[in-house]
All heavy atoms as atom14 arrays in JSON, in Angstrom:
{
  "sequence": "MDSGGTAVPVSVDLTVRLRPVTEPDLGMLRRFCTEPGLIGLDWAGFRDACR",
  "atom14_mask": [
    [1, 1, 1, 1, 1, 1, 1, 1, 0, 0, 0, 0, 0, 0],
    [1, 1, 1, 1, 1, 1, 1, 1, 0, 0, 0, 0, 0, 0],
    [1, 1, 1, 1, 1, 1, 0, 0, 0, 0, 0, 0, 0, 0],
    [1, 1, 1, 1, 0, 0, 0, 0, 0, 0, 0, 0, 0, 0],
    [1, 1, 1, 1, 0, 0, 0, 0, 0, 0, 0, 0, 0, 0],
    [1, 1, 1, 1, 1, 1, 1, 0, 0, 0, 0, 0, 0, 0],
    [1, 1, 1, 1, 1, 0, 0, 0, 0, 0, 0, 0, 0, 0],
    [1, 1, 1, 1, 1, 1, 1, 0, 0, 0, 0, 0, 0, 0],
    [1, 1, 1, 1, 1, 1, 1, 0, 0, 0, 0, 0, 0, 0],
    [1, 1, 1, 1, 1, 1, 1, 0, 0, 0, 0, 0, 0, 0],
    [1, 1, 1, 1, 1, 1, 0, 0, 0, 0, 0, 0, 0, 0],
    [1, 1, 1, 1, 1, 1, 1, 0, 0, 0, 0, 0, 0, 0],
    [1, 1, 1, 1, 1, 1, 1, 1, 0, 0, 0, 0, 0, 0],
    [1, 1, 1, 1, 1, 1, 1, 1, 0, 0, 0, 0, 0, 0],
    [1, 1, 1, 1, 1, 1, 1, 0, 0, 0, 0, 0, 0, 0],
    [1, 1, 1, 1, 1, 1, 1, 0, 0, 0, 0, 0, 0, 0],
    [1, 1, 1, 1, 1, 1, 1, 1, 1, 1, 1, 0, 0, 0],
    [1, 1, 1, 1, 1, 1, 1, 1, 0, 0, 0, 0, 0, 0],
    [1, 1, 1, 1, 1, 1, 1, 1, 1, 1, 1, 0, 0, 0],
    [1, 1, 1, 1, 1, 1, 1, 0, 0, 0, 0, 0, 0, 0],
    [1, 1, 1, 1, 1, 1, 1, 0, 0, 0, 0, 0, 0, 0],
    [1, 1, 1, 1, 1, 1, 1, 0, 0, 0, 0, 0, 0, 0],
    [1, 1, 1, 1, 1, 1, 1, 1, 1, 0, 0, 0, 0, 0],
    [1, 1, 1, 1, 1, 1, 1, 0, 0, 0, 0, 0, 0, 0],
    [1, 1, 1, 1, 1, 1, 1, 1, 0, 0, 0, 0, 0, 0],
    [1, 1, 1, 1, 1, 1, 1, 1, 0, 0, 0, 0, 0, 0],
    [1, 1, 1, 1, 0, 0, 0, 0, 0, 0, 0, 0, 0, 0],
    [1, 1, 1, 1, 1, 1, 1, 1, 0, 0, 0, 0, 0, 0],
    [1, 1, 1, 1, 1, 1, 1, 1, 0, 0, 0, 0, 0, 0],
    [1, 1, 1, 1, 1, 1, 1, 1, 1, 1, 1, 0, 0, 0],
    [1, 1, 1, 1, 1, 1, 1, 1, 1, 1, 1, 0, 0, 0],
    [1, 1, 1, 1, 1, 1, 1, 1, 1, 1, 1, 0, 0, 0],
    [1, 1, 1, 1, 1, 1, 0, 0, 0, 0, 0, 0, 0, 0],
    [1, 1, 1, 1, 1, 1, 1, 0, 0, 0, 0, 0, 0, 0],
    [1, 1, 1, 1, 1, 1, 1, 1, 1, 0, 0, 0, 0, 0],
    [1, 1, 1, 1, 1, 1, 1, 0, 0, 0, 0, 0, 0, 0],
    [1, 1, 1, 1, 0, 0, 0, 0, 0, 0, 0, 0, 0, 0],
    [1, 1, 1, 1, 1, 1, 1, 1, 0, 0, 0, 0, 0, 0],
    [1, 1, 1, 1, 1, 1, 1, 1, 0, 0, 0, 0, 0, 0],
    [1, 1, 1, 1, 0, 0, 0, 0, 0, 0, 0, 0, 0, 0],
    [1, 1, 1, 1, 1, 1, 1, 1, 0, 0, 0, 0, 0, 0],
    [1, 1, 1, 1, 1, 1, 1, 1, 0, 0, 0, 0, 0, 0],
    [1, 1, 1, 1, 1, 1, 1, 1, 1, 1, 1, 1, 1, 1],
    [1, 1, 1, 1, 1, 0, 0, 0, 0, 0, 0, 0, 0, 0],
    [1, 1, 1, 1, 0, 0, 0, 0, 0, 0, 0, 0, 0, 0],
    [1, 1, 1, 1, 1, 1, 1, 1, 1, 1, 1, 0, 0, 0],
    [1, 1, 1, 1, 1, 1, 1, 1, 1, 1, 1, 0, 0, 0],
    [1, 1, 1, 1, 1, 1, 1, 1, 0, 0, 0, 0, 0, 0],
    [1, 1, 1, 1, 1, 0, 0, 0, 0, 0, 0, 0, 0, 0],
    [1, 1, 1, 1, 1, 1, 0, 0, 0, 0, 0, 0, 0, 0],
    [1, 1, 1, 1, 1, 1, 1, 1, 1, 1, 1, 0, 0, 0]
  ],
  "atom14_positions": [
    [[0.8, -1.16, -0.02], [0.03, 0.07, -0.02], [0.82, 1.21, -0.01], [1.98, 1.26, 0.63], [-0.92, 0.02, 1.22], [-1.98, -1.06, 1.19], [-3.19, -0.64, 2.44], [-4.35, -1.86, 2.09], [0.0, 0.0, 0.0], [0.0, 0.0, 0.0], [0.0, 0.0, 0.0], [0.0, 0.0, 0.0], [0.0, 0.0, 0.0], [0.0, 0.0, 0.0]],
    [[0.37, 2.26, -0.61], [1.15, 3.5, -0.64], [0.78, 4.28, 0.65], [-0.04, 3.81, 1.41], [0.92, 4.29, -1.9], [-0.5, 4.77, -2.09], [-1.28, 4.69, -1.14], [-0.92, 5.22, -3.17], [0.0, 0.0, 0.0], [0.0, 0.0, 0.0], [0.0, 0.0, 0.0], [0.0, 0.0, 0.0], [0.0, 0.0, 0.0], [0.0, 0.0, 0.0]],
    [[1.37, 5.42, 0.86], [1.08, 6.21, 2.09], [-0.4, 6.64, 2.23], [-0.83, 6.96, 3.31], [2.03, 7.4, 2.11], [1.78, 8.27, 0.97], [0.0, 0.0, 0.0], [0.0, 0.0, 0.0], [0.0, 0.0, 0.0], [0.0, 0.0, 0.0], [0.0, 0.0, 0.0], [0.0, 0.0, 0.0], [0.0, 0.0, 0.0], [0.0, 0.0, 0.0]],
    [[-1.09, 6.63, 1.12], [-2.57, 7.04, 1.13], [-3.44, 5.86, 1.46], [-4.66, 5.97, 1.42], [0.0, 0.0, 0.0], [0.0, 0.0, 0.0], [0.0, 0.0, 0.0], [0.0, 0.0, 0.0], [0.0, 0.0, 0.0], [0.0, 0.0, 0.0], [0.0, 0.0, 0.0], [0.0, 0.0, 0.0], [0.0, 0.0, 0.0], [0.0, 0.0, 0.0]],
    [[-2.93, 4.61, 1.63], [-3.68, 3.47, 1.97], [-4.21, 2.74, 0.71], [-5.08, 1.93, 0.77], [0.0, 0.0, 0.0], [0.0, 0.0, 0.0], [0.0, 0.0, 0.0], [0.0, 0.0, 0.0], [0.0, 0.0, 0.0], [0.0, 0.0, 0.0], [0.0, 0.0, 0.0], [0.0, 0.0, 0.0], [0.0, 0.0, 0.0], [0.0, 0.0, 0.0]],
    [[-3.77, 3.22, -0.47], [-4.21, 2.54, -1.7], [-3.28, 1.37, -2.08], [-2.03, 1.47, -1.96], [-4.11, 3.56, -2.87], [-4.9, 4.76, -2.46], [-4.64, 3.05, -4.11], [0.0, 0.0, 0.0], [0.0, 0.0, 0.0], [0.0, 0.0, 0.0], [0.0, 0.0, 0.0], [0.0, 0.0, 0.0], [0.0, 0.0, 0.0], [0.0, 0.0, 0.0]],
    [[-3.92, 0.23, -2.45], [-3.08, -0.88, -2.81], [-2.35, -0.63, -4.09], [-2.87, -0.04, -5.08], [-4.04, -2.14, -3.04], [0.0, 0.0, 0.0], [0.0, 0.0, 0.0], [0.0, 0.0, 0.0], [0.0, 0.0, 0.0], [0.0, 0.0, 0.0], [0.0, 0.0, 0.0], [0.0, 0.0, 0.0], [0.0, 0.0, 0.0], [0.0, 0.0, 0.0]],
    [[-1.06, -1.03, -4.12], [-0.24, -0.85, -5.27], [0.04, -2.19, -5.88], [0.48, -3.15, -5.19], [1.12, -0.22, -4.86], [2.08, -0.08, -6.03], [0.93, 1.14, -4.17], [0.0, 0.0, 0.0], [0.0, 0.0, 0.0], [0.0, 0.0, 0.0], [0.0, 0.0, 0.0], [0.0, 0.0, 0.0], [0.0, 0.0, 0.0], [0.0, 0.0, 0.0]],
    [[-0.35, -2.36, -7.18], [-0.15, -3.69, -7.85], [1.3, -4.05, -7.96], [2.16, -3.2, -8.17], [-0.78, -3.51, -9.2], [-0.9, -2.11, -9.42], [-0.88, -1.39, -8.09], [0.0, 0.0, 0.0], [0.0, 0.0, 0.0], [0.0, 0.0, 0.0], [0.0, 0.0, 0.0], [0.0, 0.0, 0.0], [0.0, 0.0, 0.0], [0.0, 0.0, 0.0]],
    [[1.57, -5.29, -7.66], [2.95, -5.86, -7.8], [2.98, -6.93, -8.78], [2.18, -7.81, -8.72], [3.46, -6.29, -6.38], [4.87, -6.87, -6.49], [3.42, -5.16, -5.38], [0.0, 0.0, 0.0], [0.0, 0.0, 0.0], [0.0, 0.0, 0.0], [0.0, 0.0, 0.0], [0.0, 0.0, 0.0], [0.0, 0.0, 0.0], [0.0, 0.0, 0.0]],
    [[3.91, -6.92, -9.66], [4.03, -8.01, -10.63], [5.26, -8.88, -10.26], [6.4, -8.41, -10.2], [4.27, -7.44, -12.04], [4.45, -8.46, -13.0], [0.0, 0.0, 0.0], [0.0, 0.0, 0.0], [0.0, 0.0, 0.0], [0.0, 0.0, 0.0], [0.0, 0.0, 0.0], [0.0, 0.0, 0.0], [0.0, 0.0, 0.0], [0.0, 0.0, 0.0]],
    [[4.98, -10.2, -10.05], [6.05, -11.11, -9.7], [5.97, -12.24, -10.66], [4.89, -12.9, -10.78], [5.93, -11.53, -8.26], [6.95, -12.59, -7.89], [5.95, -10.41, -7.29], [0.0, 0.0, 0.0], [0.0, 0.0, 0.0], [0.0, 0.0, 0.0], [0.0, 0.0, 0.0], [0.0, 0.0, 0.0], [0.0, 0.0, 0.0], [0.0, 0.0, 0.0]],
    [[7.04, -12.63, -11.31], [7.13, -13.71, -12.25], [7.6, -14.95, -11.39], [8.77, -14.96, -11.04], [8.04, -13.44, -13.37], [8.09, -14.6, -14.36], [7.29, -15.53, -14.25], [8.91, -14.53, -15.26], [0.0, 0.0, 0.0], [0.0, 0.0, 0.0], [0.0, 0.0, 0.0], [0.0, 0.0, 0.0], [0.0, 0.0, 0.0], [0.0, 0.0, 0.0]],
    [[6.78, -15.92, -11.24], [7.12, -17.1, -10.42], [7.29, -18.3, -11.31], [7.15, -19.47, -10.93], [6.08, -17.43, -9.36], [5.88, -16.29, -8.36], [4.79, -16.73, -7.41], [7.17, -16.09, -7.55], [0.0, 0.0, 0.0], [0.0, 0.0, 0.0], [0.0, 0.0, 0.0], [0.0, 0.0, 0.0], [0.0, 0.0, 0.0], [0.0, 0.0, 0.0]],
    [[7.67, -18.1, -12.61], [7.88, -19.14, -13.55], [9.03, -19.99, -13.2], [10.12, -19.47, -12.85], [8.09, -18.58, -14.98], [6.96, -17.74, -15.33], [8.29, -19.65, -16.02], [0.0, 0.0, 0.0], [0.0, 0.0, 0.0], [0.0, 0.0, 0.0], [0.0, 0.0, 0.0], [0.0, 0.0, 0.0], [0.0, 0.0, 0.0], [0.0, 0.0, 0.0]],
    [[8.84, -21.26, -13.19], [9.92, -22.28, -12.93], [10.08, -23.14, -14.13], [9.21, -23.72, -14.64], [9.58, -23.14, -11.69], [10.68, -24.23, -11.53], [9.44, -22.29, -10.5], [0.0, 0.0, 0.0], [0.0, 0.0, 0.0], [0.0, 0.0, 0.0], [0.0, 0.0, 0.0], [0.0, 0.0, 0.0], [0.0, 0.0, 0.0], [0.0, 0.0, 0.0]],
    [[11.29, -23.15, -14.71], [11.56, -24.06, -15.82], [12.52, -25.18, -15.39], [13.54, -24.95, -14.79], [12.24, -23.27, -16.94], [11.26, -22.23, -17.54], [11.85, -21.53, -18.76], [12.91, -20.64, -18.3], [13.84, -20.16, -19.16], [13.77, -20.38, -20.43], [14.8, -19.38, -18.62], [0.0, 0.0, 0.0], [0.0, 0.0, 0.0], [0.0, 0.0, 0.0]],
    [[12.12, -26.41, -15.63], [12.92, -27.58, -15.24], [13.45, -28.16, -16.51], [12.88, -28.16, -17.58], [11.99, -28.6, -14.54], [11.27, -28.07, -13.28], [10.39, -29.21, -12.7], [12.27, -27.62, -12.22], [0.0, 0.0, 0.0], [0.0, 0.0, 0.0], [0.0, 0.0, 0.0], [0.0, 0.0, 0.0], [0.0, 0.0, 0.0], [0.0, 0.0, 0.0]],
    [[14.58, -28.95, -16.27], [15.18, -29.65, -17.45], [15.58, -30.98, -16.89], [15.83, -31.1, -15.67], [16.32, -28.95, -18.04], [17.48, -28.71, -17.13], [18.79, -28.21, -17.83], [19.83, -28.01, -16.93], [20.68, -28.96, -16.42], [20.4, -30.17, -16.74], [21.7, -28.66, -15.69], [0.0, 0.0, 0.0], [0.0, 0.0, 0.0], [0.0, 0.0, 0.0]],
    [[15.75, -32.0, -17.72], [16.19, -33.27, -17.23], [17.67, -33.23, -16.69], [18.47, -32.41, -17.15], [16.21, -34.15, -18.49], [15.46, -33.45, -19.58], [15.5, -31.98, -19.17], [0.0, 0.0, 0.0], [0.0, 0.0, 0.0], [0.0, 0.0, 0.0], [0.0, 0.0, 0.0], [0.0, 0.0, 0.0], [0.0, 0.0, 0.0], [0.0, 0.0, 0.0]],
    [[17.95, -34.06, -15.79], [19.27, -34.19, -15.31], [20.11, -34.98, -16.39], [19.64, -35.95, -16.91], [19.35, -35.0, -13.98], [20.78, -35.29, -13.51], [18.6, -34.2, -12.89], [0.0, 0.0, 0.0], [0.0, 0.0, 0.0], [0.0, 0.0, 0.0], [0.0, 0.0, 0.0], [0.0, 0.0, 0.0], [0.0, 0.0, 0.0], [0.0, 0.0, 0.0]],
    [[21.25, -34.43, -16.73], [22.15, -35.08, -17.68], [23.47, -35.51, -17.06], [23.78, -35.13, -15.93], [22.31, -34.09, -18.83], [22.98, -32.93, -18.35], [21.03, -33.77, -19.52], [0.0, 0.0, 0.0], [0.0, 0.0, 0.0], [0.0, 0.0, 0.0], [0.0, 0.0, 0.0], [0.0, 0.0, 0.0], [0.0, 0.0, 0.0], [0.0, 0.0, 0.0]],
    [[24.25, -36.31, -17.74], [25.47, -36.73, -17.23], [26.39, -35.69, -16.71], [27.04, -35.83, -15.63], [26.22, -37.62, -18.26], [27.38, -38.34, -17.76], [27.99, -39.43, -18.63], [27.29, -39.74, -19.65], [29.06, -39.86, -18.3], [0.0, 0.0, 0.0], [0.0, 0.0, 0.0], [0.0, 0.0, 0.0], [0.0, 0.0, 0.0], [0.0, 0.0, 0.0]],
    [[26.51, -34.55, -17.42], [27.36, -33.5, -16.88], [26.94, -32.97, -15.45], [27.72, -32.39, -14.7], [27.34, -32.39, -17.86], [27.01, -33.08, -19.1], [26.07, -34.13, -18.75], [0.0, 0.0, 0.0], [0.0, 0.0, 0.0], [0.0, 0.0, 0.0], [0.0, 0.0, 0.0], [0.0, 0.0, 0.0], [0.0, 0.0, 0.0], [0.0, 0.0, 0.0]],
    [[25.69, -33.17, -15.06], [25.15, -32.81, -13.77], [25.64, -33.65, -12.63], [25.52, -33.31, -11.45], [23.66, -32.77, -13.71], [23.06, -31.74, -14.81], [23.6, -30.61, -14.84], [22.1, -32.15, -15.45], [0.0, 0.0, 0.0], [0.0, 0.0, 0.0], [0.0, 0.0, 0.0], [0.0, 0.0, 0.0], [0.0, 0.0, 0.0], [0.0, 0.0, 0.0]],
    [[26.06, -34.9, -12.95], [26.33, -35.89, -11.95], [27.43, -35.54, -10.92], [27.38, -35.79, -9.75], [26.64, -37.25, -12.52], [25.54, -37.89, -13.38], [26.02, -39.19, -14.04], [24.32, -38.13, -12.54], [0.0, 0.0, 0.0], [0.0, 0.0, 0.0], [0.0, 0.0, 0.0], [0.0, 0.0, 0.0], [0.0, 0.0, 0.0], [0.0, 0.0, 0.0]],
    [[28.42, -34.85, -11.39], [29.47, -34.32, -10.47], [28.91, -33.47, -9.4], [29.27, -33.64, -8.23], [0.0, 0.0, 0.0], [0.0, 0.0, 0.0], [0.0, 0.0, 0.0], [0.0, 0.0, 0.0], [0.0, 0.0, 0.0], [0.0, 0.0, 0.0], [0.0, 0.0, 0.0], [0.0, 0.0, 0.0], [0.0, 0.0, 0.0], [0.0, 0.0, 0.0]],
    [[28.05, -32.46, -9.73], [27.46, -31.63, -8.72], [26.56, -32.39, -7.77], [26.54, -32.19, -6.63], [26.63, -30.47, -9.39], [26.1, -29.56, -8.39], [27.23, -28.78, -7.24], [28.06, -27.6, -8.31], [0.0, 0.0, 0.0], [0.0, 0.0, 0.0], [0.0, 0.0, 0.0], [0.0, 0.0, 0.0], [0.0, 0.0, 0.0], [0.0, 0.0, 0.0]],
    [[25.8, -33.36, -8.35], [24.89, -34.17, -7.52], [25.65, -34.97, -6.43], [25.32, -35.13, -5.33], [24.01, -35.06, -8.38], [23.03, -34.27, -9.23], [22.28, -35.29, -10.1], [21.98, -33.5, -8.44], [0.0, 0.0, 0.0], [0.0, 0.0, 0.0], [0.0, 0.0, 0.0], [0.0, 0.0, 0.0], [0.0, 0.0, 0.0], [0.0, 0.0, 0.0]],
    [[26.89, -35.48, -6.9], [27.71, -36.2, -5.97], [28.2, -35.31, -4.85], [28.35, -35.72, -3.7], [28.88, -36.85, -6.72], [28.46, -38.03, -7.56], [29.71, -38.71, -8.24], [29.21, -39.68, -9.24], [29.32, -39.45, -10.46], [29.76, -38.37, -11.0], [28.81, -40.4, -11.34], [0.0, 0.0, 0.0], [0.0, 0.0, 0.0], [0.0, 0.0, 0.0]],
    [[28.54, -34.04, -5.27], [28.99, -33.11, -4.26], [27.97, -32.76, -3.21], [28.26, -32.56, -2.01], [29.5, -31.79, -4.95], [30.72, -31.9, -5.61], [31.27, -30.58, -6.2], [31.52, -29.65, -5.06], [31.6, -28.4, -5.22], [31.48, -27.84, -6.47], [31.84, -27.57, -4.18], [0.0, 0.0, 0.0], [0.0, 0.0, 0.0], [0.0, 0.0, 0.0]],
    [[26.72, -32.79, -3.61], [25.6, -32.53, -2.58], [25.62, -33.63, -1.48], [25.29, -33.36, -0.35], [24.21, -32.58, -3.27], [23.96, -31.45, -4.21], [22.99, -31.59, -5.2], [24.62, -30.31, -4.07], [22.73, -30.55, -6.04], [24.36, -29.19, -4.91], [23.33, -29.32, -5.94], [0.0, 0.0, 0.0], [0.0, 0.0, 0.0], [0.0, 0.0, 0.0]],
    [[26.02, -34.87, -1.8], [26.1, -35.89, -0.81], [27.27, -35.6, 0.15], [27.04, -35.95, 1.36], [26.35, -37.27, -1.51], [24.89, -37.79, -2.47], [0.0, 0.0, 0.0], [0.0, 0.0, 0.0], [0.0, 0.0, 0.0], [0.0, 0.0, 0.0], [0.0, 0.0, 0.0], [0.0, 0.0, 0.0], [0.0, 0.0, 0.0], [0.0, 0.0, 0.0]],
    [[28.34, -35.09, -0.28], [29.46, -34.95, 0.57], [29.66, -33.52, 1.13], [30.42, -33.36, 2.11], [30.71, -35.33, -0.21], [30.9, -34.51, -1.29], [30.73, -36.78, -0.57], [0.0, 0.0, 0.0], [0.0, 0.0, 0.0], [0.0, 0.0, 0.0], [0.0, 0.0, 0.0], [0.0, 0.0, 0.0], [0.0, 0.0, 0.0], [0.0, 0.0, 0.0]],
    [[29.0, -32.56, 0.45], [29.13, -31.16, 0.92], [27.66, -30.55, 1.1], [27.23, -29.82, 0.28], [29.83, -30.39, -0.12], [31.23, -30.84, -0.29], [32.0, -29.94, -1.34], [31.97, -28.73, -1.3], [32.53, -30.57, -2.3], [0.0, 0.0, 0.0], [0.0, 0.0, 0.0], [0.0, 0.0, 0.0], [0.0, 0.0, 0.0], [0.0, 0.0, 0.0]],
    [[26.96, -31.0, 2.15], [25.54, -30.55, 2.31], [25.41, -29.02, 2.42], [24.39, -28.48, 2.13], [25.11, -31.18, 3.6], [26.34, -31.65, 4.23], [27.42, -31.83, 3.21], [0.0, 0.0, 0.0], [0.0, 0.0, 0.0], [0.0, 0.0, 0.0], [0.0, 0.0, 0.0], [0.0, 0.0, 0.0], [0.0, 0.0, 0.0], [0.0, 0.0, 0.0]],
    [[26.53, -28.29, 2.73], [26.48, -26.86, 2.79], [26.14, -26.2, 1.44], [25.75, -24.99, 1.37], [0.0, 0.0, 0.0], [0.0, 0.0, 0.0], [0.0, 0.0, 0.0], [0.0, 0.0, 0.0], [0.0, 0.0, 0.0], [0.0, 0.0, 0.0], [0.0, 0.0, 0.0], [0.0, 0.0, 0.0], [0.0, 0.0, 0.0], [0.0, 0.0, 0.0]],
    [[26.33, -26.98, 0.37], [26.07, -26.4, -0.98], [24.54, -26.21, -1.18], [24.17, -25.31, -1.91], [26.48, -27.43, -2.04], [28.02, -27.6, -2.24], [28.23, -28.71, -3.23], [28.66, -26.35, -2.7], [0.0, 0.0, 0.0], [0.0, 0.0, 0.0], [0.0, 0.0, 0.0], [0.0, 0.0, 0.0], [0.0, 0.0, 0.0], [0.0, 0.0, 0.0]],
    [[23.7, -26.92, -0.4], [22.31, -26.78, -0.52], [21.71, -26.01, 0.63], [20.89, -25.17, 0.5], [21.6, -28.15, -0.64], [22.08, -28.82, -1.95], [20.13, -28.04, -0.64], [21.6, -30.23, -2.05], [0.0, 0.0, 0.0], [0.0, 0.0, 0.0], [0.0, 0.0, 0.0], [0.0, 0.0, 0.0], [0.0, 0.0, 0.0], [0.0, 0.0, 0.0]],
    [[22.14, -26.29, 1.81], [21.64, -25.62, 3.03], [21.56, -26.57, 4.15], [21.69, -27.83, 4.0], [0.0, 0.0, 0.0], [0.0, 0.0, 0.0], [0.0, 0.0, 0.0], [0.0, 0.0, 0.0], [0.0, 0.0, 0.0], [0.0, 0.0, 0.0], [0.0, 0.0, 0.0], [0.0, 0.0, 0.0], [0.0, 0.0, 0.0], [0.0, 0.0, 0.0]],
    [[21.48, -26.07, 5.33], [21.54, -26.82, 6.54], [20.34, -27.79, 6.71], [20.41, -28.77, 7.42], [21.71, -26.0, 7.79], [23.02, -25.14, 7.77], [22.96, -24.19, 8.98], [24.16, -26.01, 7.77], [0.0, 0.0, 0.0], [0.0, 0.0, 0.0], [0.0, 0.0, 0.0], [0.0, 0.0, 0.0], [0.0, 0.0, 0.0], [0.0, 0.0, 0.0]],
    [[19.19, -27.46, 6.13], [17.95, -28.25, 6.36], [17.82, -29.37, 5.31], [16.75, -30.06, 5.36], [16.76, -27.38, 6.43], [16.59, -26.57, 5.12], [17.48, -26.42, 4.29], [15.46, -26.09, 4.9], [0.0, 0.0, 0.0], [0.0, 0.0, 0.0], [0.0, 0.0, 0.0], [0.0, 0.0, 0.0], [0.0, 0.0, 0.0], [0.0, 0.0, 0.0]],
    [[18.7, -29.53, 4.39], [18.62, -30.56, 3.42], [19.23, -31.82, 3.91], [20.45, -31.86, 4.21], [19.33, -30.13, 2.09], [19.08, -30.94, 0.9], [17.9, -31.08, 0.28], [20.01, -31.89, 0.35], [18.02, -32.07, -0.8], [19.39, -32.45, -0.76], [21.35, -32.14, 0.58], [19.94, -33.43, -1.58], [21.94, -33.11, -0.28], [21.24, -33.66, -1.3]],
    [[18.51, -32.98, 3.82], [19.03, -34.23, 4.39], [19.65, -35.07, 3.32], [20.17, -36.17, 3.61], [17.85, -34.94, 5.0], [0.0, 0.0, 0.0], [0.0, 0.0, 0.0], [0.0, 0.0, 0.0], [0.0, 0.0, 0.0], [0.0, 0.0, 0.0], [0.0, 0.0, 0.0], [0.0, 0.0, 0.0], [0.0, 0.0, 0.0], [0.0, 0.0, 0.0]],
    [[19.65, -34.72, 2.04], [20.28, -35.52, 1.01], [19.32, -36.3, 0.21], [18.15, -36.34, 0.51], [0.0, 0.0, 0.0], [0.0, 0.0, 0.0], [0.0, 0.0, 0.0], [0.0, 0.0, 0.0], [0.0, 0.0, 0.0], [0.0, 0.0, 0.0], [0.0, 0.0, 0.0], [0.0, 0.0, 0.0], [0.0, 0.0, 0.0], [0.0, 0.0, 0.0]],
    [[19.82, -36.84, -0.87], [18.92, -37.67, -1.73], [18.64, -38.96, -1.12], [19.49, -39.59, -0.39], [19.63, -37.88, -3.07], [19.78, -36.64, -3.93], [20.97, -36.06, -4.0], [18.67, -36.13, -4.55], [21.13, -34.88, -4.72], [18.81, -34.94, -5.3], [20.04, -34.35, -5.42], [0.0, 0.0, 0.0], [0.0, 0.0, 0.0], [0.0, 0.0, 0.0]],
    [[17.51, -39.46, -1.33], [17.09, -40.82, -0.82], [16.77, -41.75, -2.0], [16.14, -41.4, -2.96], [15.82, -40.74, 0.04], [15.96, -39.8, 1.23], [16.87, -40.44, 2.24], [17.08, -39.64, 3.44], [18.13, -39.04, 3.8], [19.27, -39.22, 3.14], [18.26, -38.32, 4.87], [0.0, 0.0, 0.0], [0.0, 0.0, 0.0], [0.0, 0.0, 0.0]],
    [[17.26, -43.0, -1.9], [16.94, -44.0, -2.93], [15.48, -44.38, -2.79], [15.04, -44.89, -1.78], [17.89, -45.2, -2.66], [17.75, -46.23, -3.76], [16.8, -46.24, -4.52], [18.7, -47.08, -3.85], [0.0, 0.0, 0.0], [0.0, 0.0, 0.0], [0.0, 0.0, 0.0], [0.0, 0.0, 0.0], [0.0, 0.0, 0.0], [0.0, 0.0, 0.0]],
    [[14.71, -44.18, -3.9], [13.32, -44.48, -3.95], [13.05, -45.96, -3.76], [12.02, -46.39, -3.46], [12.7, -43.94, -5.19], [0.0, 0.0, 0.0], [0.0, 0.0, 0.0], [0.0, 0.0, 0.0], [0.0, 0.0, 0.0], [0.0, 0.0, 0.0], [0.0, 0.0, 0.0], [0.0, 0.0, 0.0], [0.0, 0.0, 0.0], [0.0, 0.0, 0.0]],
    [[14.06, -46.79, -4.11], [13.86, -48.26, -4.09], [14.02, -48.83, -2.64], [13.8, -49.99, -2.45], [14.82, -48.97, -5.0], [14.55, -48.51, -6.72], [0.0, 0.0, 0.0], [0.0, 0.0, 0.0], [0.0, 0.0, 0.0], [0.0, 0.0, 0.0], [0.0, 0.0, 0.0], [0.0, 0.0, 0.0], [0.0, 0.0, 0.0], [0.0, 0.0, 0.0]],
    [[14.56, -48.08, -1.66], [14.74, -48.56, -0.32], [13.6, -48.33, 0.53], [12.85, -47.52, 0.58], [15.99, -47.85, 0.25], [17.25, -48.34, -0.37], [18.46, -47.77, 0.25], [19.68, -48.11, -0.42], [20.79, -47.82, -0.07], [21.02, -47.03, 1.0], [21.79, -48.12, -0.73], [0.0, 0.0, 0.0], [0.0, 0.0, 0.0], [0.0, 0.0, 0.0]]
  ]
}
């Protein structure tokens, strides 16, 4: 809202584009397992869906 109490429109683009994981990505994915700080403290790592 502005100082007069009028709502001010806000435009936010929340578009997310995904792509398949490819072989060149594997090095970074391996680092996520050994360097969790790359993602953040609350990330527990990848889990094997077959287990």
